[in-house]
N, C-alpha and C positions, 0 to 999 in steps of 0.2 A: 138854753142856759146862757145867761148874760154874765160875762166875766168882767171884773173891774179892770180898768186900764193899767193899774200899777201891779198887776198880778205877777210880773216877772221881776219885780224889785225885791232883792233878797238881802238887803242890808240888815234886816231884823234878825237874821240868824245869828250873826256875831253879837248883836246887841243883847239878845236873849241869853246867849251863852255866857257873856260877861256878867250879866245881872244874876243869873242863877249860880254862877261860881261864888258870888258873894253871899247868896241866900243859903247855900248848901249846909254850912254848920248849924244853922237854926233848924233846918228841915231834917238833919240827922237826928235831932232829939225826938221829933214826932215819929220818925221812922222806927225807932226802937219800940215804941208802943204798937205801931201798925204791924210790924213783923211778928210781934209776940201775940197779937190778938187771935183768940180762938175763932171768932166769927168776923168775916169781912164787914167793914162799916164804910159808908159812902158819904162823900161831901164834907162840907165844913161843919155840919151838925152831927156827923158820925151816925148816920141812919143804918141800923143793922140790915144786912142783906136778906135776912129772913122776912123782913117787912116789905121789901121792894123787889126782890128776886132779880137782881141785875146780872149776876153770874149765871151762865148756862147750867142746867141741872146735871148734865152728863159731860164731865170733863176728862174722864179716864181715857188716856191714850190720844187726846186731842193735841194737835200742834197749834201753839198760841204765840202770837207776836204782840208785845206791849209797846205801843208807839209813843215815845216820850215817857219812858218808864220812871224817870226820876230815881228814887231810892228802891224801886222795883217791888214794893210791898204787894201790889196787885198781882204781879207775876208769882210771888211767893204764895199768896192765897190759892192761886190756881194750880200751882205745882203740888201743893199739899193735897189737892183733890184729884191728882192723877194726870194733870196736863203736862205736856212737854213744852216748856215756856222759853221764850227768848225775849230779852229786854233791850231796847235801843234808846239812847238819849244823847243829846249833843254836849252835855256838861260832864267832863271827866270827874269832877268832884262828887257829883251825884252818883256816878257809877262806882266810885271808890267806896262811898258809904254802903251801897248795895252789896259790894263784894265783902266788906267787913261783916255785914249782917248775914250773908250767906255762910261765912265761916262760923259765926257765932251759933247759928241755928242748924248747921250741917245740912244745908239745903242748897244744892248747886244747880245752876242752869246758865246758859250763855248770856253774857252781857256785852253789849257792843256800844262803843262811843261812835255815834254817827247821827245823821239827820233822818228823821222819820219821813221827810218828804222825798228822800232818795236813798233808800236803805242799801241798795246794791245786792240784796238777797234775791234768790231765784224766784221766778214766777210760780204761782200756785203752790206755795210751800206750806200754807197754814190753813187751819180750819176756822180759827177765830182771830180777829184783830181787835184789840181793846185799848182804850185810852181814858184815863181819869185825869183831867186837868193836865194832860201832856200835849201831844199833837192836837188834841181836840180844841185847844184854845191858843197854843203858842206857835202853831204852824198854819200856813195859808190853806184853808180848806180846798181851794181850787187846785192845790198841789198834793197835799197829803191824802185826800180822799181817793183820787185815782191810784196813788201808790198803794193804799190799803186794798183796793180792788184788785190790783195786779198781784199782790202777795197772796190773796185768798184763792182757795180752790172753789170750783163751782158749788154753790150751796153754802159756802162759808159765811160766817156771820161777823158783822162789824158792830161793836158796842162802844159808845163813847159818851162821856159825862163832862159837862162844863157849866158855866154860869147860865142862869135862865135869861131869856131874851128880855123880859120886862125889867129885870135887875139892871141889865146893861143900859137900857134906855133911861132908867132913873138914876144912873150914876152921874154925878155932877161933872161938868167939863172943866170948870175953873178951879174946883177943889176936889180932886179925884179921891182924896182920903176921907171926905165927908161921909157920914153915915147915910146910906140910901134911904130916901124918903118916898113920898107918893106923888112926886112931880116928874113929868117927862122932861129930860134935858137933851135928848139926842133924837135925831130923825131915824125912823125905822127904815125908810127907803134909802138904799145905798149903803146900809150898814156893812162894814167889812173890817178894815184894819183900824186898831186903836193904839196910838203911841202914848206911852206913859212917861212921866217926868223922871223916873229912875233909869230910863234908857231901854226899857223892854217894850215889846209890842204884842198885843193880843189880836185875835181874829174872831169875829162873831157875825153870824148871818141871821137874817129874819127866817122864820119858820118856812115861809114860802120859798125863799131862795135855797134853803138847805134841802127841802124836798126836791126841788128841781135839779139841784146839783147831784144828789144821790141817784135819782132816776136817770139822769143823763149819763152818769158814770157807769151805770149798769147794776145798780142796787134796787131791790124791792124794799120799801120802808115797812118795817114790822111793827114798830111801836115808838111812841114818844112818852116817856114817863116824867111827869113834872113832880119833883120831890117836895114833900111837905114833912118837916120834922115833927116829932111828937111834942106834946105840951110841956114836957119837962126837959127837952133837949137843951144843950148848951154848946157854945162855940167859942173858940179862942180868936176868931177873926172879928175885928171891930166894925167892919163896914156894913154889916146888916144885923139887926136884932131879931130875936125869936118872934116877936109879934108880927113884924113884916113878913118873915119867912112862913109864918102860919097862914097869912092872908094871901100871899102871892108866891109863886115858885121862884126861889133864888137860884135853883139848879135844875138841870134837866138831863135826861138820859135818852139817847137815840139808839135804836136797834134796827139793823138793816141786814138783808141777805143778798149775796152775790147771785145774780141771775145766770 
């Protein structure tokens, strides 16, 4: 496993916390819909879970940690299916939204303001670790992936969703808000940290680097699901249109098991 030289640089944690404190009011609006949804939906095109089967089928009595939970709607979906969930996120404003929605829906589980890269929770405490656009893109994979492994019991599963590799390679460097097209703008070799003009930082790896990281950390790779929205799907995110997402995967889901 080759680790990037700047792996120990942690300035992005405060940058991401500051940016998401500003985004929190807008995401509180979509959280209302997500908490009230009868069926889980995934990604920016809201693909129903019944079509992609991202959540494990048997959640009753399972201990689950959501890494970078945001407004904790994924934790809420899993709690309704019988899981004992815990959510952790670095942004207090996001956790406050989650607590408000817990009270509204009378669905309560622990919520922690903390860093998914170093949770401080006991070893081997969970059966499932999950992240949808949380730690999966906002934390350094060379740090949060070993933390997820530490938190899982032997045989526990890691599930995480983020942007598709090809989408990130086609995202313009000079105009990051431009709609994604069919031209490669970034190198795949060496892909790791991306710093945005709003002060936030994301992390993305090539598929080969991700496989090597998971295996070196102690995971068995189970699946890679490249999401394709339906022909009538819509999204409120302007950076990719349906035609692009129907041709190439704009999002992907990894599943792995702790050896």
